[in-house]
N, C-alpha and C positions, 0 to 999 in steps of 0.2 A: 370397581372394588370397595367405594365408599358405601355402597348399598349392601354390601356383604352381610349376611346373618352371622354374628359372631356370639359364641356363648363362651363366658369365662367362668371357669370352675376352680374353686378355691378350697382344697382339704384343710380343715382347720382342727386345733386341740387347743383350748384355754388361750385362745388368741385377743382376749379383751384388750391388751395393750395396743394392739396395731390393726385390729379389724374396722373399727370405726372410722379411722383415718382412710384405710384402704377402700372402704365402701363409699367414702365421699369422694375419692379421687377417680374411681373407674367410670361413674357415671358422666364425669366431666369431660371424657374423651370426645375428639371431633368426630369420630365413628362410634355410633351407639352400640352397646352391647349388653344382652342380659347376663345375669350373675346366678350361679349356682354354688352355694356353699354346702359342702359336705363335712358334717361335725362328727367327730369321734368321741362321743359323750364327755364334752367339756364340763369341768366342774366349776367354772366362773361363769359369767354372764355373756359369754359368746354369742350363744344361740338367741338370746333376748335381743342382744344389740343387733344382730342380722336381721331378725324378724321386724324390728322396729324400722328398718330401713326399706322394708318391703321387697326384698329379694327373697328367692326361693331357698329354702333350707332342707336338706335331707340328713336325717340323722341315723348312724350306726353305731354300734357297739365298739369299745375300744380295742377288743380282740379281733374284730373283724377288719380292723385298719391293715390295708397293705398298700405299698406304693403304687403297684400295678392295678391290682384288682379294684381298689377303690376308685382310682380315676376312671376305670372302664365303664363306671356307672353311667358315664356320659353317652355311651353307646346307644342309650334309650332315648336320648335327646336329639331332635333335628336341628341342624345349624349348616352353615357353609365351612365355618372355621371354628376349632375349638382352641381356646385360650387357655392354658394352665398356668396357675400362679400360686406360690406358697404365700403363707399368711403374713410373712415378713417382707414380701417385695412390694414396694410402692411405685406407682408411676412417677417417673422424674418430671414429665410435663403432659399435656393434653394431646399429643401426636403419638402415643406408644401404639396404639391399635392402627392407626393411619399409616404408620412407618413400618409396621409389622406386615400389613398386607402387601406392600409393594413388591417383595421378591416372589409372591405367589403369581404374579403375571407370567412367570416361567412356569408352565404347566407341569415340569418335572420337579419343581420344589414342592415337598411335602411337609416339611417342618422348617420353621423360622424361630430363632431364639434371640433373646434380647441381651443388650449391653447391660452388665451389672456395675452400678457406680456405686463405691464405697461410702457409708456414711461419713461424715466429717469426724467422728469419734473413733473410727476404726483405727486399729493398731498398724504400724508400717508393714508387717507381715502380711496382713489381710489386704491392705492396700496394693502391695505388690501383686498379689494373687489375683486381685480384681483387674489390674491393669494388664497384667500379663495375658490372662485368659480371656479377657473382654477388652480388646483393643478399640481405638476409634475407627477402624477401617473395616467396612463389611466385607464378607466372602461368601461365596456360594461352594460348597464342597460336594464332591462326587467320587467316584470310585478312582478316577485318575488321580487324586490327590494323595492316595494312601503312601505312595513313594517318598512324597516330601514331607507330609505332615504326620504320617504314622497313626498312633491311637487317637490323635486330635482330629483325624478325619471324622470319627464317630462321635466327637464330643457335642453334647447338646445338654441344656440345662431345664428342667421343668421348674426351676424357680420362677421363670416366666418364658413361655415358649408357645408358640402357636402352631397348629397341626391343620392340614387340609382333611375336612371332614369325610370326604367321600372316599379318599385313600385309607385314612384312619379306620372306617368301617369295614373296607374292603379286606383288610389284613387282621381284623378282629381286636384292634386296638393295641395295647400293651400286652406282653406276654404274661399271662397270669401266674401270679405267685411270687413275682420277683420282689426281694425284700428291699431293693433300691436299684439306682441306675436303670430304671425302665426307660428313661429317656434316651440314654446311650444305646441301649439294646435295640430300641425302636429305630433310631438312627442308622445303626450299623445294619439292620434288615433292609431298611429303605435303600440305603448307598449301594448294597449287594444286589438289590433289585432294579438298580439302574437308575434310581430315583436321586435326588439331590436335596441336601441340607442347606440352609440359608443361615448366616450369621447376620443379623440386621443391627448394625451398630448405631443406627438413628432411633431405634426403637430401645428406650432406656428405663431402666428402673433402680430406684436406690435399693441396694441389697448387699449386706456384709454379715459376717458371723464374729461371735466373741468365743471362740473355742477354748477351753480349757484342755489340758493334756489328757484327762479322762474322756471327754468329749471326742477328742481327735482319734484317740485310740480305738473307741467303739466304732466309729465312723469308717475307719480304714480296715479295721477287722472285718466289717461287712463288705467293704470293698473288695477284699480278698476273697471272700466267699463268692462275691458275684462272679469275679473273673475265674474262680475255680469251677463254678457250676455252669459257666457260659464260656468254656475254652475255645469254642469256635471263633470267638472275637480276638483273642490272642493269637490264634493259629492264622487268622487271617492278616493280623498285622505283622506278625513275625516273618511273613514271606517278603517283608521290605525292611523292617527294622524292629529292634527290640522294645517291647513296651517298657521294660524296666530302664532302660537307657534314657527314655523320656523323662522319667522322675527324677534320675540323677542329674541330668542337665538342667531341670527346673529348680532342683535344690542348689545348684552351683550359681545359677543366674541370681537366685534370691539372695544369697551370700554376698555377692558382687554388689548388688543393689544396696543391701544393708551397710556393706563396707564403706561405700561412698557417702549414703545419706544418714543412716543412723545405725552407726556401729555397736551402740549399747544394745540394740535388739539381736545381735548375732547369736549370744548364747541361747536365747529363746528359741531362735531358728534352728540351731543344730539340735536342740531338745525335741523340738516339733518334728523335725525330718526324721530323727531316730525313732521317735514314737510312731510316725507314719509307717516307716520301713518294717519294724518289729510287728506292728499290728496287722499289716497287709500280710506278711509271711505266715503269720499264725493263722489269720483268717483263710489264706489261701490252702493251708493244710489242717482246716477245721474237721475234716473226717476223721484225722488221726487223734484228735482230741476228745475226751470225755464230754459226753452231750451237757453235763452240768457246767463245765468250764464255758462251753459256747454259749450257754444261757447267760452267763455271767459277762462274758466279753461282748456279746452282740447288743445292738440298740434294739432289736427286735425279738421280745421275749417268747413270741409265738413260733419263732423259726426252730424247726427240728429237721433231723435227717435220719 
């Protein structure tokens, strides 16, 4: 596996604050990889920074960006494995790619995603989310896990995830036009196709967010749209347990964690949970809202129905 041909793809937009560090850390990996930057018309010096490091840069217009379609540009490239990263994910050590490749020794594993370590300045809510969604123990998920894990069986994150290129090409990559959650949709299709998805806890990146209520609302509004337009995912999970109950359980665990460790963060947690719930519900019923409202609420201004 150490001789595998790996291509790392990073979609970027105004990434000058992080891209220089990211492009210095990826080449330091114990397994070498080529890098492809896909820039959506950045207005800062992102493109120049990338070109100065000698990596390949593909430029597209901002209106052409789409979480699924943009990443599918990699279908034109040859490799054994495609590693997708976001511009704010930074390798935790020099063994990220080496540890990513280990699960692929099982030929049925077609996706492997990384453990996300919160930045030291992340707030308690974000730290809880990272520690809960990305625990220190690896797991390989298959269709047999749906009863126990529910919707989490299909969980995967393109903040840092590796795909077996042969299978990725075979199924045509990500489903074109998805505004988000292209990683989960791909994982769901793969698992229902009898394949496996690995969570590689030893493959680690620094990655966490600083969401405002507005950011969170727009994100969960789009998640609602995703589940509405991809109802087959919920239908499959609901054969075993409710997708909504998973969110409620997570919110309760977060409150219990904060009560024990950082009680002053409880009001923010309640506000965030309420925001997620309302935004998801509105997004799920987006087709009953005026299209102008959808454009206001959604992160993706080019979304239409």
